[in-house]
N, C-alpha and C positions, 0 to 999 in steps of 0.2 A: 445408464452412467451420469447422464445430467437430472436428473434430479436429488443426486449422492452433491455434484455439485455443487446445487440447488440448494441441498443442506446444508454444506460448508459454506457456505452465501452466506447464506443464513446467521448460522449459526459465527461466522465472521465479527461482522457485524453489531449481534449480543457481548461477544468477547471487548473489541473495540468501543463499543456505549456503557459500560460495566467495568472497566478496568484500564480506562483513559477519559475522564468526562468531557478532554474541548470536540471529541471527536463524535459528542451527542450537541452536545450545542451547536459546535460546524452543520450539522446534522448531514455529514460521509455519511456515506451509503455506500458502500460494494455493489455493482450493478451485475457485471456478465464475471463468471469464470469458467474457463472450455480446460482447466487441467494443463492447460501450459501461458494463457495470457489472464489479465484479471483488469476491469474499466470501473472506476474506483469514479461517485460525482458526490458532490459539494453545491446547491443549490447560493448564488452571491447575494442576499441578505442578508444572513448572518454573519459575514466574509467581509464587509462593505468596507471601506473605507473612506476618505475623504473629499474623493479624486472622483468616487462612485463605479468605480474598479475592484478588482480582488486585495486584498489583502499581504500582503508578501509572506506576512507569518501566515496567514490561513495557505499559502502557495504551499509554500517547504512545511508547513505541518500534515497536513492532502496526501504531499505525494512520496515523503517518510513515510504512511501509513499505505499506503495503496506498496510501496517494495515489502512493509512490511508484514502488511496482507498476503503476499502473494507470498510470502517466503513462509508463510504460519498453514495455508493454502497448503501449498506445497507437502508438506513435511505432515499434515492432515491426512491427507488423499495415500499418504503413502505409509501412513503410520507412525509414522517418529515423532517423538516427541521431544524440543527443548527452549529455553529463553532466547527471545531474539532479540539483537539491541543492536542502536547502531552504531557502526564505530568508527565513520567517517562520512565525511557531503560533503558535496558540491553543486550547487546551482547556478544555474545562468536563470534569469528575469527576461526575454527575449519580447515582451509583447504586452499591455497590460490584458489583464481579461477585464471586461464588461459583458460575460452572459456567463450561463451554464459552462461555469468547467465539465470537462473531464477529462483523468487521468489515466493513461493505461503502460502497460510494462510486461512485458514476456521474459518468459524462462527461460534462462541462457544456456541452461544442460547441462546442472552443475549438480553431481554425486549428491543422494545424502545420508548416501549407507556409511559412510563415520560415527553418525547420534547413534544408530546403533548399535557399535562396536563405544560409546560412552566417549569420542572423539567428537569436541568441535565441527563445529562450519562454516568457515565462510563463502559467503557469495555475493555479490558486485553487481545491485538492478541501476536500470538507468532507465526508469518515466521519465513523459513526457506530460508537459499540463495544452490538454487545448482549448478550446472556446472557439464552437464553430469547427471550419476548416482551418484556423489560426492558428500554427506552432504558438503559445507566447509561454512555455515553461522544461529547460530537460533541467531533469539528473540526475544527480549520480551517487547510489551509499553502497556504503559498503554493508552489508550484513554482518550478524553471528547470530551462531546459533548456537549456549550452553547447556549438550543433556544435561539429564537429567532426571528435564519438570516434568508435571505430564497433566500441567494445569491448558 
């Protein structure tokens, strides 16, 4: 099953880079998906600000895409399709990001089967951003997946 997850992670990276160009510029890369949790990284260099820390917009983008990516992976692994949008979000910047950032998100157990019946799914995902062992940001996003897409 792990090789299937590895293939999905590669497909997610290609999807981001082909459909959301800023993700490629930021060098955002999914690192690991185990069927329930996703980790995503981006190097500091292309995301740096004048203070030599990670730019707040880059943090927001990384966390948004991490949540989006987990929902996309869960849909794919359950052979479901839907157009995913971020409907609402809140972020807290807790500490400057001075090194390699890693975003983490876990699946809350949301049932995705309504997509198969042509109904939308709403899921709230809580994403954290870590720099070494320090929690630097917390993000909560409500994502909506609309049925009918086969992208």
